[in-house]
N, CA, C and O of each residue as an XYZ file, in Angstrom:
912
protein
N      53.065    -12.668      5.759
C      52.720    -12.389      4.360
C      52.996    -10.918      4.113
O      52.117    -10.074      4.287
N      54.223    -10.615      3.706
C      54.632     -9.216      3.625
C      54.987     -8.828      2.192
O      55.474     -9.647      1.414
N      54.733     -7.565      1.860
C      55.124     -7.044      0.557
C      53.988     -6.573     -0.314
O      54.214     -6.175     -1.457
N      52.757     -6.608      0.202
C      51.613     -6.185     -0.608
C      51.734     -4.728     -1.051
O      51.512     -4.401     -2.217
N      52.089     -3.857     -0.102
C      52.206     -2.434     -0.417
C      53.305     -2.167     -1.430
O      53.113     -1.382     -2.358
N      54.454     -2.807     -1.266
C      55.566     -2.608     -2.200
C      55.224     -3.143     -3.591
O      55.607     -2.558     -4.605
N      54.502     -4.257     -3.624
C      54.081     -4.830     -4.905
C      53.209     -3.829     -5.660
O      53.397     -3.612     -6.857
N      52.258     -3.224     -4.955
C      51.352     -2.266     -5.588
C      52.086     -0.991     -5.987
O      51.870     -0.463     -7.078
N      52.945     -0.500     -5.114
C      53.665      0.742     -5.405
C      54.559      0.598     -6.631
O      54.673      1.527     -7.431
N      55.187     -0.556     -6.778
C      56.064     -0.775     -7.922
C      55.297     -0.754     -9.236
O      55.892     -0.553    -10.295
N      53.979     -0.961     -9.181
C      53.147     -0.985    -10.380
C      52.266      0.254    -10.497
O      51.404      0.329    -11.372
N      52.485      1.219     -9.617
C      51.700      2.443     -9.657
C      50.253      2.227     -9.277
O      49.374      2.950     -9.744
N      49.993      1.233     -8.429
C      48.627      0.889     -8.034
C      48.389      1.256     -6.570
O      49.349      1.376     -5.809
N      47.143      1.434     -6.162
C      46.846      1.681     -4.754
C      47.147      0.441     -3.920
O      47.136     -0.676     -4.437
N      47.415      0.635     -2.630
C      47.764     -0.485     -1.745
C      46.694     -1.574     -1.762
O      47.000     -2.760     -1.635
N      45.435     -1.158     -1.920
C      44.352     -2.139     -1.944
C      44.606     -3.224     -2.982
O      44.339     -4.399     -2.730
N      45.122     -2.834     -4.152
C      45.364     -3.814     -5.211
C      46.417     -4.825     -4.796
O      46.358     -5.990     -5.191
N      47.389     -4.376     -3.993
C      48.382     -5.318     -3.485
C      47.749     -6.327     -2.548
O      48.057     -7.517     -2.606
N      46.857     -5.850     -1.679
C      46.159     -6.761     -0.770
C      45.259     -7.717     -1.550
O      45.177     -8.903     -1.231
N      44.590     -7.196     -2.568
C      43.694     -8.040     -3.369
C      44.480     -9.138     -4.071
O      44.064    -10.296     -4.093
N      45.618     -8.764     -4.641
C      46.466     -9.766     -5.313
C      47.059    -10.733     -4.293
O      47.335    -11.890     -4.611
N      47.252    -10.253     -3.064
C      47.759    -11.129     -2.018
C      46.796    -12.249     -1.684
O      47.228    -13.318     -1.252
N      45.487    -12.034     -1.872
C      44.517    -13.088     -1.615
C      44.668    -14.242     -2.599
O      44.369    -15.389     -2.269
N      45.132    -13.935     -3.807
C      45.410    -14.996     -4.778
C      46.562    -15.856     -4.270
O      46.545    -17.079     -4.406
N      47.573    -15.195     -3.676
C      48.698    -15.929     -3.111
C      48.265    -16.804     -1.938
O      48.822    -17.880     -1.721
N      47.273    -16.343     -1.185
C      46.741    -17.157     -0.095
C      46.155    -18.454     -0.646
O      46.450    -19.541     -0.150
N      45.325    -18.326     -1.673
C      44.726    -19.518     -2.273
C      45.803    -20.458     -2.815
O      45.737    -21.672     -2.619
N      46.785    -19.888     -3.493
C      47.873    -20.685     -4.062
C      48.643    -21.423     -2.967
O      48.992    -22.593     -3.126
N      48.902    -20.742     -1.874
C      49.674    -21.343     -0.782
C      48.874    -22.419     -0.060
O      49.413    -23.475      0.271
N      47.605    -22.162      0.185
C      46.768    -23.152      0.849
C      46.683    -24.426     -0.002
O      46.850    -25.531      0.514
N      46.428    -24.271     -1.286
C      46.333    -25.437     -2.160
C      47.657    -26.177     -2.243
O      47.686    -27.407     -2.262
N      48.763    -25.422     -2.294
C      50.073    -26.056     -2.331
C      50.372    -26.815     -1.053
O      50.953    -27.899     -1.091
N      49.973    -26.242      0.090
C      50.213    -26.906      1.373
C      49.417    -28.206      1.467
O      49.921    -29.210      1.970
N      48.181    -28.186      0.985
C      47.374    -29.405      0.990
C      48.025    -30.465      0.114
O      48.081    -31.636      0.491
N      48.515    -30.064     -1.047
C      49.128    -31.012     -1.990
C      50.329    -31.743     -1.395
O      50.502    -32.942     -1.618
N      51.158    -31.022     -0.639
C      52.387    -31.648     -0.132
C      52.213    -32.264      1.250
O      53.170    -32.802      1.807
N      51.000    -32.193      1.816
C      50.736    -32.874      3.072
C      51.018    -32.083      4.328
O      51.202    -32.669      5.395
N      51.056    -30.767      4.229
C      51.200    -29.954      5.434
C      49.967    -30.168      6.313
O      48.841    -30.109      5.820
N      50.166    -30.412      7.592
C      49.041    -30.690      8.483
C      48.421    -29.419      9.050
O      47.206    -29.347      9.230
N      49.246    -28.420      9.330
C      48.753    -27.167      9.905
C      49.441    -25.999      9.206
O      50.669    -25.946      9.141
N      48.663    -25.077      8.692
C      49.182    -23.864      8.058
C      48.595    -22.671      8.797
O      47.378    -22.563      8.946
N      49.460    -21.780      9.258
C      49.010    -20.603      9.992
C      49.408    -19.352      9.229
O      50.582    -19.162      8.912
N      48.440    -18.502      8.932
C      48.687    -17.275      8.175
C      48.414    -16.063      9.059
O      47.356    -15.959      9.679
N      49.375    -15.151      9.108
C      49.230    -13.910      9.882
C      48.539    -12.907      8.972
O      49.191    -12.213      8.193
N      47.220    -12.834      9.072
C      46.429    -12.071      8.118
C      46.272    -10.601      8.486
O      46.255     -9.744      7.603
N      46.157    -10.296      9.791
C      45.892     -8.914     10.200
C      46.346     -8.763     11.644
O      45.848     -9.468     12.522
N      47.279     -7.859     11.904
C      47.810     -7.680     13.251
C      47.034     -6.598     14.002
O      46.312     -5.806     13.395
N      47.187     -6.572     15.317
C      46.554     -5.513     16.094
C      47.140     -4.158     15.708
O      46.453     -3.141     15.794
N      48.406     -4.136     15.281
C      49.023     -2.891     14.838
C      48.395     -2.376     13.543
O      48.420     -1.177     13.268
N      47.833     -3.291     12.751
C      47.203     -2.880     11.497
C      45.984     -1.992     11.717
O      45.564     -1.285     10.801
N      45.406     -2.017     12.929
C      44.266     -1.142     13.213
C      44.662      0.329     13.158
O      43.801      1.203     13.059
N      45.962      0.604     13.222
C      46.439      1.985     13.198
C      46.582      2.519     11.768
O      46.912      3.690     11.582
N      46.346      1.696     10.782
C      46.442      2.138      9.386
C      45.256      3.032      9.028
O      44.280      3.086      9.777
N      45.326      3.739      7.890
C      44.205      4.596      7.479
C      42.897      3.810      7.399
O      42.886      2.638      7.022
N      41.800      4.470      7.758
C      40.508      3.786      7.793
C      40.120      3.181      6.452
O      39.521      2.108      6.393
N      40.465      3.876      5.383
C      40.093      3.362      4.067
C      40.799      2.040      3.791
O      40.225      1.146      3.169
N      42.034      1.913      4.248
C      42.762      0.663      4.046
C      42.195     -0.438      4.932
O      42.092     -1.589      4.508
N      41.828     -0.088      6.158
C      41.241     -1.084      7.060
C      39.924     -1.604      6.493
O      39.662     -2.807      6.524
N      39.093     -0.694      5.973
C      37.820     -1.128      5.374
C      38.070     -2.071      4.199
O      37.365     -3.063      4.017
N      39.090     -1.740      3.407
C      39.420     -2.596      2.260
C      39.876     -3.974      2.730
O      39.480     -4.988      2.155
N      40.702     -4.016      3.767
C      41.190     -5.289      4.279
C      40.057     -6.123      4.866
O      40.008     -7.335      4.659
N      39.149     -5.485      5.595
C      38.015     -6.217      6.136
C      37.114     -6.745      5.015
O      36.568     -7.844      5.104
N      36.974     -5.941      3.963
C      36.185     -6.387      2.825
C      36.812     -7.607      2.157
O      36.107     -8.535      1.761
N      38.129     -7.602      2.033
C      38.819     -8.743      1.434
C      38.690     -9.975      2.321
O      38.550    -11.090      1.818
N      38.735     -9.784      3.624
C      38.583    -10.908      4.540
C      37.186    -11.516      4.402
O      37.033    -12.737      4.366
N      36.176    -10.656      4.324
C      34.811    -11.173      4.147
C      34.684    -11.915      2.826
O      34.074    -12.981      2.757
N      35.263    -11.345      1.785
C      35.182    -11.972      0.466
C      35.861    -13.335      0.466
O      35.340    -14.299     -0.097
N      37.035    -13.407      1.106
C      37.746    -14.688      1.192
C      36.892    -15.713      1.928
O      36.750    -16.848      1.471
N      36.322    -15.317      3.069
C      35.533    -16.248      3.873
C      34.314    -16.748      3.118
O      33.942    -17.915      3.233
N      33.690    -15.863      2.341
C      32.470    -16.234      1.634
C      32.756    -17.020      0.357
O      32.053    -17.979      0.039
N      33.798    -16.606     -0.374
C      34.080    -17.253     -1.656
C      34.842    -18.567     -1.525
O      34.640    -19.481     -2.324
N      35.708    -18.669     -0.533
C      36.558    -19.848     -0.411
C      35.974    -20.917      0.505
O      36.503    -22.025      0.591
N      34.898    -20.588      1.177
C      34.336    -21.504      2.172
C      34.037    -22.882      1.599
O      34.472    -23.894      2.149
N      33.306    -22.923      0.510
C      32.898    -24.214     -0.045
C      34.090    -24.995     -0.590
O      34.172    -26.211     -0.415
N      35.012    -24.299     -1.249
C      36.189    -24.978     -1.803
C      37.046    -25.567     -0.696
O      37.536    -26.690     -0.816
N      37.228    -24.815      0.378
C      38.035    -25.315      1.491
C      37.370    -26.511      2.153
O      38.042    -27.463      2.548
N      36.049    -26.461      2.273
C      35.330    -27.593      2.865
C      35.508    -28.837      1.997
O      35.731    -29.931      2.515
N      35.410    -28.670      0.674
C      35.569    -29.803     -0.233
C      36.986    -30.374     -0.186
O      37.185    -31.572     -0.386
N      37.970    -29.507      0.081
C      39.360    -29.963      0.167
C      39.690    -30.546      1.536
O      40.797    -31.038      1.755
N      38.736    -30.491      2.447
C      38.966    -31.026      3.783
C      39.799    -30.114      4.659
O      40.457    -30.586      5.586
N      39.787    -28.809      4.386
C      40.547    -27.842      5.171
C      39.663    -27.266      6.265
O      38.622    -26.673      5.984
N      40.077    -27.443      7.499
C      39.346    -26.884      8.637
C      39.938    -25.524      8.980
O      41.136    -25.415      9.240
N      39.115    -24.498      8.982
C      39.578    -23.138      9.248
C      39.290    -22.763     10.699
O      38.171    -22.920     11.185
N      40.309    -22.269     11.371
C      40.156    -21.688     12.708
C      40.649    -20.242     12.642
O      41.609    -19.948     11.931
N      40.014    -19.358     13.363
C      40.407    -17.948     13.383
C      40.767    -17.567     14.815
O      40.004    -17.837     15.742
N      41.923    -16.942     14.997
C      42.416    -16.613     16.326
C      42.809    -15.143     16.403
O      43.336    -14.580     15.443
N      42.552    -14.532     17.543
C      42.900    -13.134     17.752
C      41.806    -12.423     18.520
O      40.884    -13.054     19.036
N      41.914    -11.100     18.594
C      40.930    -10.273     19.300
C      39.750    -10.004     18.370
O      39.590     -8.901     17.848
N      38.935    -11.025     18.178
C      37.872    -10.967     17.178
C      36.744    -10.015     17.552
O      35.937     -9.645     16.699
N      36.682     -9.616     18.823
C      35.640     -8.676     19.217
C      35.849     -7.298     18.598
O      34.947     -6.461     18.645
N      37.025     -7.047     18.018
C      37.291     -5.764     17.384
C      36.796     -5.725     15.935
O      36.783     -4.663     15.312
N      36.391     -6.875     15.402
C      35.894     -6.922     14.030
C      34.474     -6.363     13.965
O      33.714     -6.455     14.929
N      34.129     -5.782     12.814
C      32.760     -5.311     12.636
C      31.822     -6.503     12.468
O      32.263     -7.625     12.221
N      30.533     -6.247     12.605
C      29.538     -7.306     12.571
C      29.585     -8.196     11.341
O      29.656     -9.417     11.486
N      29.548     -7.632     10.123
C      29.572     -8.461      8.922
C      30.837     -9.314      8.799
O      30.779    -10.454      8.339
N      31.968     -8.760      9.209
C      33.226     -9.510      9.111
C      33.232    -10.665     10.110
O      33.667    -11.770      9.786
N      32.747    -10.404     11.328
C      32.681    -11.481     12.314
C      31.726    -12.578     11.849
O      31.994    -13.763     12.049
N      30.625    -12.190     11.236
C      29.670    -13.189     10.745
C      30.306    -14.045      9.654
O      30.102    -15.258      9.622
N      31.074    -13.424      8.762
C      31.730    -14.167      7.688
C      32.761    -15.130      8.254
O      32.882    -16.267      7.798
N      33.509    -14.658      9.263
C      34.524    -15.498      9.895
C      33.872    -16.689     10.587
O      34.343    -17.819     10.456
N      32.794    -16.443     11.320
C      32.096    -17.533     11.998
C      31.509    -18.511     10.989
O      31.443    -19.714     11.242
N      31.081    -17.982      9.837
C      30.512    -18.837      8.810
C      31.520    -19.812      8.237
O      31.200    -20.984      8.036
N      32.732    -19.350      7.972
C      33.729    -20.236      7.370
C      34.242    -21.254      8.383
O      34.547    -22.388      8.014
N      34.343    -20.864      9.660
C      34.795    -21.828     10.661
C      33.746    -22.914     10.886
O      34.083    -24.084     11.070
N      32.473    -22.519     10.870
C      31.401    -23.503     11.044
C      31.315    -24.444      9.846
O      31.180    -25.657     10.005
N      31.393    -23.871      8.649
C      31.241    -24.672      7.433
C      32.372    -25.670      7.237
O      32.154    -26.746      6.679
N      33.567    -25.335      7.682
C      34.729    -26.207      7.433
C      35.081    -27.077      8.630
O      36.043    -27.843      8.575
N      34.321    -26.970      9.701
C      34.621    -27.736     10.904
C      34.711    -29.234     10.627
O      33.869    -29.793      9.925
N      35.731    -29.878     11.177
C      35.893    -31.317     11.013
C      36.696    -31.733      9.811
O      36.918    -32.927      9.606
N      37.147    -30.770      8.996
C      37.968    -31.124      7.840
C      39.224    -31.859      8.263
O      39.893    -31.463      9.218
N      39.543    -32.937      7.546
C      40.646    -33.795      7.992
C      41.934    -33.700      7.226
O      42.915    -34.333      7.616
N      41.983    -32.930      6.140
C      43.212    -32.908      5.342
C      44.230    -31.894      5.867
O      45.432    -32.156      5.832
N      43.765    -30.746      6.350
C      44.683    -29.738      6.863
C      43.909    -28.759      7.729
O      42.725    -28.508      7.505
N      44.595    -28.214      8.717
C      44.005    -27.140      9.521
C      44.635    -25.823      9.101
O      45.858    -25.699      9.039
N      43.790    -24.840      8.813
C      44.239    -23.510      8.423
C      43.893    -22.534      9.534
O      42.722    -22.261      9.796
N      44.929    -22.010     10.185
C      44.736    -21.002     11.226
C      44.899    -19.617     10.614
O      45.930    -19.321     10.009
N      43.891    -18.773     10.767
C      43.979    -17.392     10.318
C      44.117    -16.506     11.553
O      43.208    -16.437     12.380
N      45.255    -15.833     11.672
C      45.485    -14.945     12.806
C      45.017    -13.554     12.404
O      45.609    -12.911     11.537
N      43.944    -13.100     13.047
C      43.311    -11.833     12.690
C      43.186    -10.975     13.946
O      42.742    -11.454     14.989
N      43.580     -9.710     13.842
C      43.635     -8.829     15.003
C      44.461     -9.501     16.085
O      44.043     -9.616     17.238
N      45.642     -9.940     15.682
C      46.510    -10.741     16.547
C      47.823    -10.019     16.811
O      48.337     -9.299     15.955
N      48.354    -10.225     18.011
C      49.659     -9.713     18.409
C      50.279    -10.710     19.364
O      49.629    -11.134     20.319
N      51.524    -11.092     19.126
C      52.186    -12.038     20.005
C      52.298    -11.521     21.429
O      52.070    -12.271     22.378
N      52.646    -10.251     21.592
C      52.750     -9.676     22.935
C      51.389     -9.622     23.622
O      51.261     -9.954     24.801
N      50.377     -9.199     22.869
C      49.034     -9.129     23.452
C      48.548    -10.522     23.860
O      47.851    -10.665     24.864
N      48.908    -11.536     23.093
C      48.521    -12.906     23.429
C      49.133    -13.321     24.766
O      48.467    -13.959     25.581
N      50.403    -12.962     24.995
C      51.060    -13.310     26.249
C      50.456    -12.544     27.424
O      50.304    -13.094     28.514
N      50.114    -11.276     27.203
C      49.458    -10.499     28.256
C      48.105    -11.127     28.597
O      47.753    -11.268     29.768
N      47.358    -11.498     27.566
C      46.053    -12.134     27.773
C      46.204    -13.427     28.568
O      45.441    -13.673     29.502
N      47.179    -14.249     28.205
C      47.393    -15.511     28.914
C      47.758    -15.255     30.373
O      47.295    -15.969     31.263
N      48.587    -14.241     30.622
C      48.988    -13.912     31.989
C      47.780    -13.494     32.824
O      47.647    -13.893     33.981
N      46.905    -12.690     32.229
C      45.707    -12.263     32.948
C      44.790    -13.439     33.270
O      44.221    -13.503     34.360
N      44.645    -14.364     32.330
C      43.799    -15.531     32.568
C      44.359    -16.388     33.697
O      43.611    -16.896     34.532
N      45.680    -16.544     33.714
C      46.310    -17.317     34.787
C      46.143    -16.603     36.121
O      45.836    -17.231     37.134
N      46.346    -15.285     36.119
C      46.202    -14.503     37.353
C      44.784    -14.613     37.905
O      44.586    -14.656     39.120
N      43.810    -14.657     37.018
C      42.423    -14.788     37.450
C      42.193    -16.148     38.110
O      41.464    -16.245     39.097
N      42.811    -17.194     37.566
C      42.695    -18.524     38.172
C      43.328    -18.546     39.556
O      42.803    -19.174     40.476
N      44.458    -17.859     39.701
C      45.114    -17.774     41.007
C      44.224    -17.013     41.989
O      44.082    -17.407     43.146
N      43.628    -15.919     41.513
C      42.763    -15.103     42.377
C      41.579    -15.904     42.887
O      41.157    -15.744     44.032
N      41.041    -16.773     42.024
C      39.883    -17.586     42.431
C      40.285    -18.795     43.273
O      39.429    -19.550     43.733
N      41.582    -18.973     43.472
C      42.047    -20.095     44.276
C      42.112    -21.407     43.523
O      42.249    -22.464     44.139
N      42.015    -21.363     42.193
C      42.039    -22.576     41.377
C      43.456    -23.025     41.035
O      43.667    -24.157     40.597
N      44.428    -22.134     41.238
C      45.796    -22.431     40.820
C      46.768    -21.818     41.815
O      46.634    -20.655     42.196
N      47.749    -22.613     42.232
C      48.805    -22.116     43.112
C      49.907    -21.505     42.253
O      50.281    -22.087     41.235
N      50.435    -20.341     42.640
C      51.507    -19.722     41.849
C      52.680    -20.660     41.586
O      53.329    -20.564     40.545
N      52.956    -21.568     42.526
C      54.065    -22.497     42.344
C      53.798    -23.497     41.219
O      54.725    -24.147     40.733
N      52.548    -23.623     40.806
C      52.197    -24.579     39.751
C      52.300    -23.971     38.361
O      52.130    -24.668     37.361
N      52.579    -22.671     38.296
C      52.655    -21.997     36.997
C      53.974    -22.346     36.317
O      55.047    -22.085     36.860
N      53.889    -22.933     35.136
C      55.080    -23.269     34.359
C      54.782    -23.050     32.880
O      53.736    -22.502     32.531
N      55.683    -23.469     32.023
C      55.494    -23.270     30.595
C      54.255    -23.958     30.059
O      53.568    -23.415     29.193
N      53.959    -25.153     30.567
C      52.774    -25.874     30.105
C      51.495    -25.130     30.489
O      50.532    -25.091     29.723
N      51.500    -24.544     31.678
C      50.322    -23.788     32.121
C      50.112    -22.572     31.233
O      48.984    -22.276     30.839
N      51.189    -21.867     30.918
C      51.068    -20.714     30.026
C      50.566    -21.141     28.655
O      49.699    -20.485     28.077
N      51.109    -22.242     28.128
C      50.714    -22.740     26.817
C      49.213    -23.017     26.748
O      48.579    -22.786     25.718
N      48.658    -23.507     27.840
C      47.227    -23.838     27.855
C      46.339    -22.611     27.735
O      45.147    -22.747     27.458
N      46.884    -21.419     27.935
C      46.090    -20.198     27.870
C      46.383    -19.375     26.617
O      45.918    -18.242     26.499
N      47.138    -19.929     25.695
C      47.406    -19.243     24.428
C      46.313    -19.578     23.419
O      45.601    -20.569     23.576
N      46.182    -18.751     22.387
C      45.219    -19.043     21.324
C      45.527    -20.393     20.686
O      44.621    -21.096     20.238
N      46.801    -20.750     20.647
C      47.251    -21.969     19.957
C      47.385    -23.149     20.900
O      48.171    -24.059     20.636
N      46.639    -23.155     21.993
C      46.804    -24.193     23.011
C      46.629    -25.602     22.465
O      47.219    -26.544     22.993
N      45.829    -25.761     21.417
C      45.528    -27.104     20.921
C      46.338    -27.503     19.702
O      46.018    -28.499     19.053
N      47.384    -26.748     19.373
C      48.216    -27.108     18.225
C      49.688    -27.081     18.636
O      50.055    -26.334     19.544
N      50.535    -27.878     17.988
C      51.965    -27.879     18.323
C      52.649    -26.606     17.845
O      52.110    -25.874     17.015
N      53.842    -26.346     18.376
C      54.607    -25.195     17.923
C      54.972    -25.352     16.451
O      55.137    -26.476     15.978
N      55.099    -24.252     15.722
C      55.421    -24.338     14.291
C      56.794    -24.949     14.035
O      57.737    -24.708     14.789
N      56.902    -25.728     12.984
C      58.192    -26.252     12.548
C      58.938    -25.217     11.714
O      60.159    -25.098     11.807
N      58.194    -24.468     10.899
C      58.801    -23.571      9.921
C      58.058    -22.245      9.860
O      56.829    -22.214      9.794
N      58.807    -21.152      9.882
C      58.261    -19.818      9.661
C      58.787    -19.302      8.330
O      59.999    -19.267      8.120
N      57.904    -18.907      7.439
C      58.293    -18.352      6.139
C      58.041    -16.854      6.157
O      56.912    -16.415      6.373
N      59.095    -16.064      5.929
C      58.973    -14.609      5.820
C      59.176    -14.211      4.369
O      60.202    -14.533      3.770
N      58.208    -13.517      3.807
C      58.309    -13.087      2.413
C      58.898    -11.692      2.316
O      59.073    -11.007      3.324
N      59.197    -11.283      1.113
C      59.710     -9.959      0.739
C      61.049     -9.628      1.390
O      61.399     -8.457      1.538
N      61.797    -10.660      1.777
C      63.129    -10.437      2.309
C      63.186     -9.968      3.748
O      64.274     -9.713      4.264
N      62.040     -9.847      4.413
C      62.045     -9.393      5.806
C      62.710    -10.437      6.701
O      62.539    -11.639      6.497
N      63.463     -9.972      7.689
C      64.200    -10.886      8.559
C      63.885    -10.625     10.030
O      64.780    -10.609     10.876
N      62.627    -10.426     10.315
C      62.160    -10.261     11.687
C      60.865    -11.061     11.839
O      60.238    -11.434     10.848
N      60.474    -11.318     13.082
C      59.264    -12.116     13.291
C      58.029    -11.250     13.507
O      56.916    -11.774     13.553
N      58.200     -9.946     13.641
C      57.091     -8.995     13.612
C      55.950     -9.321     14.572
O      54.781     -9.308     14.185
N      56.300     -9.613     15.832
C      55.289     -9.779     16.870
C      54.351    -10.953     16.590
O      53.162    -10.897     16.903
N      54.893    -12.003     16.004
C      54.085    -13.163     15.614
C      54.476    -14.389     16.432
O      55.637    -14.800     16.410
N      53.524    -14.978     17.152
C      53.739    -16.239     17.866
C      55.047    -16.226     18.667
O      55.877    -17.125     18.527
N      55.219    -15.206     19.500
C      56.494    -15.007     20.194
C      56.871    -16.184     21.093
O      58.045    -16.545     21.167
N      55.916    -16.775     21.762
C      56.199    -17.933     22.617
C      56.432    -19.180     21.767
O      57.338    -19.965     22.044
N      55.628    -19.355     20.757
C      55.615    -20.596     19.991
C      56.823    -20.764     19.063
O      57.162    -21.889     18.695
N      57.471    -19.668     18.684
C      58.558    -19.733     17.696
C      59.934    -20.000     18.303
O      60.945    -19.837     17.619
N      59.992    -20.403     19.566
C      61.271    -20.543     20.264
C      62.287    -21.391     19.486
O      63.465    -21.038     19.440
N      61.860    -22.488     18.881
C      62.777    -23.364     18.156
C      62.340    -23.597     16.709
O      62.709    -24.592     16.085
N      61.556    -22.668     16.197
C      61.082    -22.781     14.818
C      62.183    -22.407     13.834
O      62.919    -21.444     14.048
N      62.288    -23.173     12.759
C      63.223    -22.837     11.684
C      62.640    -21.679     10.866
O      61.431    -21.615     10.647
N      63.505    -20.771     10.418
C      63.057    -19.600      9.673
C      63.592    -19.634      8.248
O      64.788    -19.830      8.027
N      62.703    -19.444      7.288
C      63.074    -19.348      5.877
C      62.668    -17.970      5.382
O      61.503    -17.587      5.488
N      63.618    -17.229      4.845
C      63.343    -15.905      4.301
C      63.319    -15.975      2.777
O      64.287    -16.402      2.148
N      62.204    -15.551      2.198
C      62.057    -15.527      0.747
C      62.096    -14.082      0.258
O      61.461    -13.218      0.863
N      62.824    -13.798     -0.821
C      62.854    -12.445     -1.358
C      61.581    -12.061     -2.100
O      61.398    -10.898     -2.457
N      60.706    -13.024     -2.332
C      59.503    -12.817     -3.134
C      58.469    -12.001     -2.360
O      58.177    -12.311     -1.205
N      57.914    -10.968     -2.983
C      56.818    -10.218     -2.376
C      55.591    -11.122     -2.293
O      55.353    -11.936     -3.185
N      54.815    -10.976     -1.221
C      53.718    -11.914     -0.999
C      52.777    -12.061     -2.196
O      52.409    -13.194     -2.505
N      52.364    -11.006     -2.887
C      51.440    -11.208     -4.013
C      51.999    -12.103     -5.115
O      51.233    -12.665     -5.898
N      53.323    -12.243     -5.188
C      53.945    -13.087     -6.211
C      54.299    -14.475     -5.681
O      54.852    -15.293     -6.415
N      53.988    -14.747     -4.419
C      54.358    -16.016     -3.796
C      53.509    -17.139     -4.374
O      52.287    -17.016     -4.455
N      54.148    -18.232     -4.774
C      53.450    -19.363     -5.386
C      53.735    -20.657     -4.633
O      54.536    -20.686     -3.699
N      53.072    -21.715     -5.053
C      53.319    -23.013     -4.412
C      54.746    -23.488     -4.672
O      55.292    -24.276     -3.899
N      55.350    -23.008     -5.760
C      56.757    -23.336     -6.007
C      57.651    -22.699     -4.948
O      58.620    -23.311     -4.497
N      57.323    -21.464     -4.549
C      58.082    -20.803     -3.481
C      57.876    -21.524     -2.151
O      58.807    -21.658     -1.357
N      56.658    -21.983     -1.919
C      56.388    -22.768     -0.725
C      57.217    -24.049     -0.739
O      57.769    -24.455      0.284
N      57.298    -24.673     -1.899
C      58.090    -25.895     -2.029
C      59.565    -25.648     -1.722
O      60.215    -26.473     -1.080
N      60.094    -24.511     -2.179
C      61.489    -24.185     -1.879
C      61.697    -24.004     -0.380
O      62.711    -24.429      0.173
N      60.724    -23.367      0.272
C      60.832    -23.168      1.720
C      60.833    -24.509      2.452
O      61.597    -24.703      3.398
N      59.985    -25.423      2.019
C      59.901    -26.730      2.666
C      61.173    -27.540      2.426
O      61.659    -28.206      3.339
N      61.718    -27.490      1.209
C      62.960    -28.216      0.939
C      64.109    -27.646      1.761
O      64.973    -28.389      2.226
N      64.119    -26.331      1.937
C      65.129    -25.699      2.791
C      64.983    -26.216      4.222
O      65.974    -26.549      4.872
N      63.757    -26.279      4.701
C      63.504    -26.788      6.046
C      63.984    -28.233      6.188
O      64.571    -28.601      7.205
N      63.734    -29.036      5.173
C      64.106    -30.453      5.238
C      65.617    -30.658      5.312
O      66.087    -31.716      5.729
N      66.372    -29.643      4.905
C      67.835    -29.755      4.938
C      68.418    -29.332      6.286
O      69.618    -29.479      6.516
N      67.571    -28.807      7.176
C      68.053    -28.306      8.460
C      68.294    -29.443      9.460
O      67.673    -30.503      9.380
N      69.203    -29.197     10.394
C      69.457    -30.105     11.512
C      68.835    -29.471     12.748
O      69.428    -28.580     13.357
N      67.652    -29.923     13.119
C      66.922    -29.325     14.236
C      67.418    -29.928     15.553
O      67.263    -31.127     15.785
N      68.016    -29.094     16.417
C      68.623    -29.581     17.662
C      67.839    -29.187     18.906
O      68.029    -29.789     19.964
N      66.967    -28.199     18.807
C      66.158    -27.776     19.957
C      67.026    -27.478     21.179
O      66.651    -27.813     22.302
N      68.186    -26.849     20.966
C      69.079    -26.495     22.062
C      70.045    -27.595     22.452
O      70.908    -27.389     23.305
N      69.907    -28.779     21.830
C      70.796    -29.889     22.155
C      71.869    -30.015     21.071
O      71.818    -29.310     20.064
N      72.835    -30.904     21.272
C      73.837    -31.142     20.241
C      73.250    -32.092     19.214
O      72.314    -32.833     19.514
N      73.792    -32.076     18.004
C      73.300    -32.949     16.952
C      73.835    -34.370     17.144
O      74.766    -34.599     17.917
N      73.231    -35.313     16.429
C      73.678    -36.698     16.504
C      75.121    -36.823     16.040
O      75.886    -37.618     16.585
N      75.494    -36.039     15.033
C      76.853    -36.079     14.504
C      77.852    -35.617     15.570
O      78.921    -36.207     15.730
N      77.490    -34.551     16.299
C      78.380    -34.024     17.333
C      78.514    -35.014     18.481
O      79.580    -35.125     19.087
N      77.432    -35.736     18.785
C      77.481    -36.724     19.853
C      78.418    -37.867     19.483
O      79.116    -38.420     20.333
N      78.419    -38.211     18.185
C      79.298    -39.293     17.717
C      80.756    -38.852     17.780
O      81.650    -39.622     17.428
């Protein structure tokens, strides 16, 4: 979800206003995903690198996260959206962690869609964490090094209980994955939208999905047409 700062700067507004308007885009995208039958939606809300931003901006972002968790909790529960939060959550302040725990508890068991919020998350840090967990199992004698494979690594990722993404949507014209789900995106289709995140709508989501539907996903193999 990129482009909040540019959206605000183009309007002579502080960056906070871009983030605030971006929360409207979150609601729009979540509702649009539910409408079209998306089973799992994952939003990269706050990276570990974002902790290096000015403190005033971090406080604003944490405030917006708390507001989202408190205001959207009941609506998401009614829509059957189950919220999960993944990342280094111990770095969050007390009120923000309480709000996050509140929305995950309140929406638990929702059957229409799962919404993953990646907060204080880094793809590289996730892989380092998984490696350490595996190494600890080896140290305790629970795992032989020869048994370590891709499935074993997958079991130690934050996303161990969900399939790899089918589609990655990058907003504001960015064409990089920005340290997001580095292991999981191996065969994910990528759609780049020129739209800044605060202006992103369910119509833009629909365009991304239609683009995805036109792709020939080969997963490293040849296509059926080539085989023929």
